[in-house]
C-alpha positions in Angstrom: -56.8 47.9 55.1 -55.6 51.1 56.8 -52.6 53.1 55.8 -50.8 52.3 59.0 -51.3 48.6 58.5 -50.0 48.9 54.9 -46.8 50.5 56.2 -46.3 48.0 59.0 -44.7 45.2 57.0 -41.8 47.0 55.2 -38.8 44.8 54.5 -35.8 44.9 52.2 -32.6 42.9 51.5 -29.9 42.5 49.0 -28.2 39.2 47.9 -24.6 39.6 46.6 -21.5 37.4 46.6 -23.3 34.6 48.4 -24.4 36.7 51.4 -27.8 38.2 52.3 -27.8 41.7 54.0 -30.7 43.5 55.5 -31.4 47.0 54.1 -32.8 50.0 56.0 -32.8 52.5 53.2 -33.4 52.5 49.4 -33.4 55.4 47.0 -34.1 54.3 43.4 -35.2 55.6 40.0 -36.6 53.7 37.0 -37.4 55.2 33.6 -38.3 53.8 30.2 -35.4 53.5 27.8 -32.9 54.3 30.5 -30.8 52.2 33.0 -32.3 52.0 36.5 -30.3 53.0 39.6 -30.9 51.9 43.1 -28.8 53.1 46.1 -29.2 51.1 49.3 -27.6 51.0 52.8 -27.9 48.9 55.9 -26.2 47.7 59.0 -23.4 45.1 59.2 -24.2 43.1 62.3 -24.4 39.5 63.5 -22.8 37.0 61.1 -22.3 39.7 58.5 -20.4 42.2 60.6 -17.1 42.1 58.7 -16.0 45.0 56.5 -16.4 43.8 52.9 -13.7 45.3 50.6 -15.0 47.1 47.5 -13.0 44.9 45.1 -14.8 41.8 46.5 -18.3 43.2 45.9 -18.2 45.6 42.9 -18.8 43.9 39.7 -20.8 41.0 41.2 -24.4 40.3 40.3 -26.8 41.3 43.0 -30.6 41.0 43.6 -32.4 43.7 45.5 -35.8 42.8 47.0 -38.3 44.8 49.0 -42.0 45.0 49.8 -44.5 47.2 51.6 -47.2 45.3 53.5 -49.3 43.1 51.4 -48.3 44.5 48.1 -46.4 42.3 45.7 -42.6 42.3 46.4 -40.1 43.7 43.9 -37.0 41.9 42.7 -34.5 44.0 40.8 -31.3 42.3 39.5 -28.2 44.0 38.3 -24.5 44.6 38.9 -23.0 46.3 42.0 -21.3 49.4 40.6 -20.5 51.1 44.0 -19.8 49.7 47.5 -18.3 51.0 50.7 -18.4 49.9 54.3 -17.2 51.3 57.7 -17.9 52.4 61.2 -20.1 55.5 61.7 -18.1 58.0 63.8 -21.3 59.3 65.5 -23.2 56.2 66.4 -20.4 53.7 66.2 -22.6 51.4 64.0 -21.0 49.4 61.3 -22.8 50.1 58.0 -22.5 49.6 54.2 -23.8 51.5 51.2 -24.0 50.3 47.6 -25.6 50.8 44.2 -26.8 48.4 41.6 -27.3 49.2 37.9 -28.0 47.1 34.8 -25.1 45.6 32.7 -26.3 47.7 29.8 -24.7 50.7 31.5 -21.3 49.2 30.7 -21.9 50.0 27.0 -20.8 53.5 27.9 -17.3 52.4 28.4 -16.6 51.5 24.7 -16.3 54.3 22.2 -15.7 53.5 18.5 -16.5 54.3 14.9 -18.0 51.5 12.9 -20.0 51.0 9.8 -22.7 48.3 9.8 -24.2 47.4 6.4 -27.5 45.6 5.9 -28.2 44.6 9.4 -31.5 44.0 11.2 -32.2 46.1 14.3 -32.6 43.1 16.5 -29.4 41.6 15.3 -27.5 44.9 16.0 -29.1 45.1 19.5 -28.1 41.5 20.2 -24.5 42.2 19.1 -24.2 45.2 21.4 -25.8 43.5 24.4 -23.5 40.5 23.9 -20.5 42.8 24.6 -21.7 43.2 28.2 -22.7 39.6 28.9 -26.3 39.3 27.6 -27.1 36.1 25.7 -29.8 35.7 23.1 -32.1 34.3 25.8 -31.4 37.0 28.3 -33.7 39.6 26.7 -37.1 39.7 25.1 -37.7 41.4 21.7 -41.4 42.1 21.4 -41.4 44.6 18.5 -44.5 44.1 16.5 -43.9 46.1 13.4 -41.1 45.3 11.1 -38.4 47.9 11.1 -36.7 46.5 8.1 -33.1 46.8 7.1 -31.1 49.9 6.7 -28.5 50.3 4.0 -25.9 51.5 6.5 -25.8 52.1 10.3 -23.0 54.3 11.4 -21.5 54.4 14.9 -20.1 57.9 14.6 -17.3 58.4 17.2 -19.7 57.5 20.0 -20.2 54.9 22.7 -22.0 51.6 22.1 -24.7 52.9 24.5 -25.2 56.1 22.5 -25.5 54.0 19.3 -28.1 51.7 21.0 -30.2 54.7 22.3 -30.1 56.5 18.9 -31.1 53.5 16.8 -34.0 52.5 19.1 -35.3 56.0 19.5 -35.3 56.6 15.8 -37.4 53.5 15.3 -39.7 54.3 18.2 -38.6 51.3 20.3 -38.2 51.5 24.0 -37.2 49.1 26.8 -37.6 48.3 30.4 -36.7 45.5 32.8 -38.7 42.5 34.0 -38.5 41.8 37.7 -36.9 38.4 38.6 -33.8 36.7 39.9 -31.8 37.6 36.8 -31.6 40.8 34.9 -33.9 40.7 31.8 -34.6 43.7 29.6 -37.6 43.7 27.3 -37.8 45.8 24.0 -41.2 46.8 22.7 -42.8 49.4 20.4 -46.3 49.1 21.8 -47.4 49.0 25.5 -49.6 46.1 24.9 -46.5 43.9 24.7 -45.4 44.9 28.3 -46.1 42.6 31.2 -49.0 43.5 33.5 -49.0 44.8 37.0 -48.9 42.1 39.8 -50.4 43.7 42.8 -51.2 41.3 45.7 -49.8 37.8 45.3 -51.2 36.9 48.8 -54.7 37.6 47.7 -56.9 34.7 46.5 -58.0 36.7 43.5 -54.7 37.9 42.3 -52.2 35.2 43.4 -49.6 34.8 40.7 -51.8 36.4 38.2 -51.6 39.6 36.1 -54.2 42.2 36.8 -54.4 44.4 33.6 -57.2 46.7 34.8 -56.4 47.8 38.4 -57.8 51.0 39.7 -55.4 53.7 40.8 -58.1 56.1 42.1 -57.4 59.3 43.9 -59.4 58.4 47.0 -59.6 54.6 47.1 -57.6 51.5 46.3 -53.9 50.8 45.8 -52.4 53.4 48.0 -52.4 56.7 46.0 -52.3 59.7 48.2 -52.4 62.5 45.6 -51.9 63.4 41.9 -51.2 66.3 39.6 -51.6 66.9 35.9 -49.1 68.7 33.6 -49.8 69.8 30.0 -47.3 71.7 27.9 -46.8 72.7 24.3 -44.3 70.7 22.4 -42.9 71.7 19.0 -44.2 69.4 16.3 -41.0 68.2 14.5 -41.1 67.1 10.9 -38.7 65.6 8.3 -37.9 68.4 5.9 -38.2 67.8 2.1 -34.5 68.3 1.8 -33.8 65.3 4.1 -36.8 63.1 3.2 -35.2 61.6 0.1 -31.9 61.0 1.9 -33.7 59.1 4.6 -35.5 57.1 2.0 -32.1 56.3 0.3 -30.8 55.3 3.7 -33.5 52.6 4.1 -36.0 54.5 6.2 -39.8 54.3 5.7 -40.3 58.0 5.6 -44.0 57.8 6.5 -43.3 55.6 9.5 -40.5 57.9 10.5 -42.7 61.0 10.3 -45.5 59.2 12.3 -43.0 58.3 15.1 -41.9 61.9 15.2 -45.5 63.1 15.6 -46.3 60.4 18.2 -43.3 61.4 20.3 -44.1 65.1 20.4 -47.8 64.5 21.0 -47.2 62.1 23.9 -44.8 64.5 25.6 -47.5 67.1 26.0 -49.5 65.1 28.6 -48.2 63.8 31.9 -49.9 62.5 35.0 -48.0 62.5 38.3 -49.1 60.5 41.4 -47.6 59.3 44.7 -48.4 56.8 47.3 -47.2 53.6 49.1 -47.8 50.8 46.6 -44.5 49.0 46.2 -45.7 47.2 43.1 -45.8 50.3 41.0 -42.8 50.6 38.6 -41.8 51.9 35.2 -43.0 49.9 32.2 -46.4 48.7 33.4 -49.9 49.8 32.4 -52.5 50.8 35.0 -56.0 52.1 34.9 -56.8 55.5 36.5 -60.3 56.3 37.7 -62.3 58.3 40.2 -60.3 61.5 39.5 -63.1 63.9 38.8 -65.3 63.6 41.8 -66.5 67.1 41.4 -67.3 66.8 37.8 -64.2 68.5 36.4 -64.2 67.6 32.7 -60.5 68.6 32.3 -59.5 66.0 35.0 -61.9 63.4 33.8 -60.1 63.2 30.5 -57.2 61.5 32.3 -59.2 58.6 33.5 -58.4 55.3 31.8 -55.3 53.3 30.8 -51.9 54.8 31.6 -48.4 53.7 30.9 -46.0 54.4 33.8 -42.9 56.0 32.1 -40.8 56.6 35.3 -40.9 55.8 39.0 -39.0 56.9 42.0 -38.8 54.8 45.2 -37.9 55.7 48.8 -37.8 53.2 51.6 -36.8 53.9 55.2 -37.0 51.6 58.3 -35.3 51.8 61.6 -35.6 52.7 65.2 -37.2 56.0 64.3 -40.0 54.4 62.3 -40.5 53.2 58.8 -42.0 54.4 55.5 -42.2 53.6 51.9 -43.0 56.1 49.2 -43.3 55.9 45.4 -43.7 58.7 42.9 -44.8 57.8 39.4 -45.0 59.7 36.1 -47.4 58.2 33.5 -48.8 59.0 30.1 -52.5 58.5 29.3 -52.9 56.3 26.3 -56.3 57.7 25.4 -57.1 61.3 26.0 -60.6 62.1 24.8 -60.4 61.1 21.1 -56.6 61.2 21.0 -54.8 57.9 20.9 -51.3 58.5 22.4 -48.3 56.3 22.1 -45.1 56.5 24.0 -41.9 57.1 22.0 -38.5 57.6 23.6 -36.8 60.9 23.2 -34.2 61.3 20.4 -30.7 62.0 21.7 -29.6 65.7 21.3 -27.9 66.5 18.1 -24.1 66.3 18.4 -21.5 68.0 16.3 -19.7 65.2 14.5 -16.1 65.2 13.2 -15.7 66.3 9.6 -14.2 63.0 8.5 -14.1 59.8 10.4 -12.2 56.5 9.8 -14.8 53.7 10.5 -14.2 50.0 10.7 -16.5 47.9 8.6 -18.4 45.5 10.8 -19.7 42.2 9.4 -23.1 40.9 10.1 -23.6 37.8 12.2 -24.2 35.5 9.3 -20.7 34.7 8.3 -17.6 36.5 7.1 -18.0 39.0 4.3 -16.5 38.9 0.9 -16.5 41.6 -1.7 -16.4 42.0 -5.5 -15.2 45.1 -7.2 -17.7 46.5 -9.6 -17.1 48.8 -12.5 -17.4 52.6 -12.6 -15.9 53.2 -9.2 -18.3 51.0 -7.2 -17.6 48.5 -4.4 -20.0 45.6 -4.1 -20.5 44.0 -0.7 -21.7 40.4 -0.5 -22.3 38.4 2.7 -21.5 34.7 2.6 -24.5 32.5 3.2 -23.6 30.6 6.4 -26.9 28.7 6.8 -30.1 28.0 5.0 -32.8 30.6 4.9 -30.5 33.6 4.6 -30.2 35.1 1.1 -27.0 36.7 0.0 -26.8 40.5 0.5 -25.4 42.5 -2.4 -25.2 46.3 -2.2 -23.2 48.6 -4.5 -21.5 51.5 -2.8 -20.4 54.6 -4.7 -16.9 55.6 -3.7 -14.6 58.5 -4.3 -11.8 57.6 -6.8 -9.2 60.4 -6.3 -6.7 59.3 -8.9 -6.9 57.0 -11.9 -4.8 56.5 -15.0 -4.9 53.9 -17.7 -1.1 53.7 -17.5 -1.1 52.9 -13.8 -2.6 49.5 -13.2 -4.9 49.5 -10.2 -4.7 53.2 -9.6 -7.3 54.6 -7.3 -9.0 53.1 -4.2 -10.1 49.6 -5.0 -10.1 48.1 -1.5 -13.4 46.1 -1.1 -15.8 47.2 1.5 -15.5 44.0 3.5 -15.3 43.1 7.2 -12.2 44.5 8.9 -11.4 47.1 6.3 -11.8 50.8 7.1 -13.7 53.5 5.3 -13.6 57.3 5.4 -17.1 58.4 6.3 -18.8 61.7 7.1 -22.3 62.7 8.3 -24.8 64.7 6.3 -25.8 67.7 8.5 -24.1 66.0 11.5 -26.8 63.2 11.3 -25.1 59.8 11.8 -28.2 58.2 10.4 -27.3 59.7 7.1 -23.7 58.5 6.5 -21.7 59.7 3.5 -19.0 57.2 2.4 -16.0 59.1 1.0 -13.7 56.2 0.2 -12.2 52.9 1.3 -8.8 52.8 3.0 -6.4 50.2 1.5 -5.2 47.4 3.8 -2.1 45.4 3.8 -3.7 42.3 2.4 -5.1 44.2 -0.6 -3.2 44.1 -3.9 -1.8 46.0 -5.8 -2.0 48.7 -3.2 0.0 46.7 -0.7 2.2 48.3 2.0 4.2 50.2 2.7 1.6 52.9 3.3 1.6 55.7 5.8 -1.2 56.6 8.1 -1.0 59.6 10.4 -3.1 62.5 11.6 -6.2 61.0 10.1 -4.6 60.6 6.7 -3.4 57.8 4.5 -0.9 57.5 1.6 -0.6 54.4 -0.5 2.4 52.9 -2.2 1.5 54.5 -5.5 1.8 57.9 -3.8 -1.8 59.0 -3.8 -3.5 59.8 -0.6 -6.0 61.6 1.5 -4.7 63.8 4.4 -7.1 65.0 7.1 -5.5 67.3 9.7 -7.5 68.2 12.7 -10.6 66.4 11.6 -11.2 64.9 15.0 -11.8 68.4 16.4 -15.0 69.9 15.1 -14.3 73.0 13.0 -11.0 73.6 14.7 -8.6 76.2 13.3 -6.2 74.6 10.9 -8.5 71.7 10.0 -7.5 70.5 6.5 -8.4 68.0 3.9 -6.0 67.3 1.0 -6.9 64.9 -1.8 -3.8 64.4 -4.0 -2.2 62.3 -6.7 1.4 60.9 -6.4 3.9 63.6 -5.7 1.2 66.2 -5.0 1.2 66.9 -8.8 -2.6 67.3 -8.7 -4.5 68.2 -5.5 -7.6 69.5 -4.0 -6.9 71.3 -0.8 -9.5 72.6 1.7 -8.2 74.4 4.8 -9.9 76.2 7.6 -8.0 79.3 8.6 -7.9 81.3 11.8 -10.9 83.3 10.6 -13.5 83.0 7.9 -11.5 85.3 5.6 -8.5 83.0 5.9 -10.3 79.9 4.8 -8.7 78.4 1.6 -9.7 76.1 -1.2 -7.1 75.2 -3.7 -7.3 73.2 -6.9 -3.9 72.6 -8.6 -2.5 70.6 -11.4 1.2 70.5 -12.3 0.8 69.1 -15.8 -2.2 68.7 -18.0 -5.4 70.7 -18.1 -7.9 71.4 -15.4 -11.4 71.1 -16.9 -14.5 72.4 -15.3 -17.6 71.3 -17.3 -21.0 72.7 -16.6 -24.1 72.0 -18.8 -26.1 74.9 -17.3 -24.6 78.0 -15.6 -21.2 78.5 -14.1 -20.5 81.4 -11.8 -17.3 82.8 -10.2 -17.6 85.4 -7.4 -14.7 87.0 -5.7 -15.3 89.5 -2.9 -11.6 90.4 -2.8 -9.0 90.2 -5.6 -9.5 87.9 -8.6 -6.4 87.1 -10.6 -5.9 84.9 -13.7 -2.4 84.3 -15.0 -1.5 82.5 -18.2 2.1 81.6 -18.9 3.9 81.2 -22.3 1.7 81.6 -25.4 -1.4 80.1 -23.9 -4.7 81.9 -24.5 -7.3 83.1 -22.1 -10.5 83.2 -24.1 -14.2 83.6 -23.3 -16.4 82.8 -26.2 -20.1 82.1 -27.1 -22.6 84.2 -25.4 -21.9 87.0 -22.9 -18.7 87.2 -21.0 -18.4 89.2 -17.8 -15.4 89.9 -15.5 -16.7 91.5 -12.3 -14.8 92.3 -9.1 -15.2 94.6 -6.1 -11.4 95.2 -6.2 -9.0 94.8 -9.2 -9.1 92.8 -12.4 -5.8 91.7 -13.8 -5.3 89.8 -17.0 -1.7 89.0 -17.9 -0.2 86.9 -20.7 3.4 86.1 -21.5 2.6 85.9 -25.2 -0.6 87.2 -26.9 -3.8 87.8 -24.9 -7.2 87.4 -26.5 -10.4 88.3 -24.7 -13.3 87.8 -26.9 -17.1 87.3 -27.0 -19.5 86.7 -29.9 -21.9 89.2 -28.3 -21.1 91.7 -25.6 -17.9 92.0 -23.5 -17.9 93.9 -20.2 -15.0 94.4 -17.9 -15.7 96.5 -14.8 -14.0 96.9 -11.5 -14.2 99.1 -8.4 -10.4 99.5 -8.6 -8.2 99.1 -11.6 -8.8 97.2 -14.9 -5.5 96.2 -16.4 -4.6 94.3 -19.6 -0.9 93.6 -20.0 0.8 91.7 -22.9 4.5 91.6 -24.0 3.6 90.9 -27.6 0.2 91.6 -29.4 -3.1 92.2 -27.7 -6.6 92.0 -29.2 -9.9 92.8 -27.5 -12.8 91.9 -29.7 -16.6 91.8 -29.4 -19.3 91.0 -32.0 -21.5 93.8 -30.9 -20.6 96.2 -28.0 -17.3 96.5 -26.2 -17.2 98.5 -23.0 -14.3 99.1 -20.6 -15.3 101.1 -17.6 -13.7 102.0 -14.3 -15.2 103.8 -11.3 -11.8 104.0 -9.6 -8.3 105.1 -10.7 -8.4 104.3 -14.3 -8.0 101.8 -17.1 -4.5 100.8 -18.3 -3.7 99.0 -21.5 0.0 98.4 -22.0 1.8 96.7 -24.9 5.6 96.3 -24.5 6.1 95.2 -28.1 4.0 94.9 -31.2 0.9 96.9 -31.8 -2.4 97.7 -30.1 -5.4 98.4 -32.2 -9.0 99.5 -31.6 -11.4 98.8 -34.4 -15.2 99.1 -34.7 -17.6 98.5 -37.5 -19.7 101.5 -36.5 -18.7 104.2 -33.9 -15.7 104.2 -31.6 -16.1 106.3 -28.4 -13.4 107.2 -25.9 -14.7 109.5 -23.2 -14.1 110.7 -19.7 -16.7 112.3 -17.4 -14.4 114.4 -15.3 -10.8 114.0 -16.4 -8.9 114.3 -19.7 -8.6 111.9 -22.6 -5.2 111.9 -24.2 -3.3 110.0 -26.9 0.4 110.5 -26.8 3.7 108.8 -27.8 6.0 107.2 -25.2 8.1 110.3 -24.9 5.0 112.6 -24.7 6.5 114.7 -27.5 3.4 114.4 -29.6 -0.2 113.8 -28.8 -3.8 114.9 -28.6 -5.7 115.7 -25.4 -9.4 116.4 -24.8 -10.5 117.9 -21.5 -13.8 117.5 -19.7 -14.2 121.3 -20.0 -14.3 121.2 -23.8 -10.7 122.2 -24.8 -8.6 120.2 -27.3 -4.9 120.3 -27.4 -2.6 119.1 -30.2 1.1 119.1 -29.8 4.2 117.8 -31.5 7.4 118.7 -33.4 5.6 118.6 -36.7 1.8 118.8 -37.1 0.2 118.2 -40.4 -3.5 118.9 -41.2 -4.5 117.8 -44.7 -7.8 117.7 -46.5 -8.8 116.9 -50.1 -11.4 119.7 -50.1 -11.9 122.2 -47.3 -10.5 123.0 -43.9 -12.7 125.1 -41.6 -11.5 126.9 -38.5 -14.3 128.7 -36.4 -13.7 131.1 -33.5 -10.7 133.2 -32.5 -7.7 131.7 -34.2 -4.3 132.6 -32.9 -1.1 131.3 -34.5 2.5 132.2 -34.6 5.1 131.3 -37.2 
């Protein structure tokens, strides 16, 4: 059959709102794991010459049909999302234009933050599709391998559509639509589950049959006019060891996850593009490609064999100036030499997520949830068995317990993690597939933390006074973002605040009464690039004992005590600063070390001041006081008596009365001058 004959029987129409309109132009695009889009236009004449208002057409289900010659016709069903009609100012012809898209597109309209626990992928997909009108029988689920359950699935301040795309792409599941009078998506993880390509229903051989091995040769058969091949290098992603155990804890099969990552990147390297006039070609069907390497090109011959069409673009025109139909396809070879390739949808780009989100707990479809509070700060979730064959689900969830006291009954967050409640949740490394549950927000029906409670600016405060305040958390890393975790009356709090610059960031840990204990079984380290200050009031003691004690700062070190100050170490004690080292006490002061004690300053000096009492320096062996460039002096408060040693070697002794006494000899060497 010649090309001209193939192009001689082009027709197209759309059925919507009970009317059938002829179409003269179609521009459409189909792609795996993406909603299709078809724009169409045509004349309004004859019985359908009225101007149809947009509000009467938009939102209606429509069926778009077209064919090219003897090829199998296409039937695409969807919803009209755009419509306009009017008279052309140039030709005076009355025309209409419209667009149809699948109902799944409407999932973009709803943004939310939810936490799903212990839910199957198919069940979650069914719940999402049900929101836009798909029943259980309106889609096919042909996923061969079991994806299992995940501990938690987080919808992290994103649309329902974004959640659907992310969950399916992570599991390597993709979808397309089956042609027919109604819209019917199909979900698969292997191309063998996709329907075959129906080519010529009018032919005796292929009438109403699926032809799985049709030839799409370059020079013969099925209307291809040309092709090109593209190969590109794609980075091989991997799951880092730091994240591997987190994915495992979240319910992922880490080996399967890594395999899907590898299959995705490998499949993206090889693409085959072709174009022609076969109207039956569409995304989501498998075809066989042959007769490419007529000249014996081994590089091209590798692309012969079974291909999966991953996208298709359609263009139809018919009118007084002629008619044409054109289709461009993009396919992936499923066997390239010895490489077995599998299509995997692309993962959505990484999005910066809010620091803290308030998520609503979503129940599974098998009945309302109930919860039991477990010991040791755990919440236990249990699903009610609504029908036979479903086992109860019980999963302990570690929670943050910001405040607890034996004297206060029910203190802390004890709200169960059940349906309808809200939780505070974050994402590890901005990955919503790794949710971090911070705590459960109390609800009005929960006792004893019943209302009134305040909730504003992303924070909550219960009747007992404790609360969590999150300011600016909805804006990612915005200046002034703040998290405050506090007990009643702000007596004890942990405050983290993001300042106008990095140097203005602040972390504060405060306690009005009682001790603050920081316990570490291994090593504890404190580093201050600026000023480090420790203040102890009343007669409390600041003590460092057992092992080596080191105070180190690039600026000043200040230790002050209202009563006595004790700085001690069983081994060595070292205090050094680039600025000043200052010890100040109003009563007594003792600085002790079991072995060596060193006070050094590279800056202005070392000051030891005792307002009352006494200051003593004692050593079992030698006691050294030295200065490299200046003078070492010991003097009374009025400076009327003292001893000074200069760096040049001179010694000066002064006072109202100076006494030198010895039980045996006194030796003076050198020139001695004295006056009496």
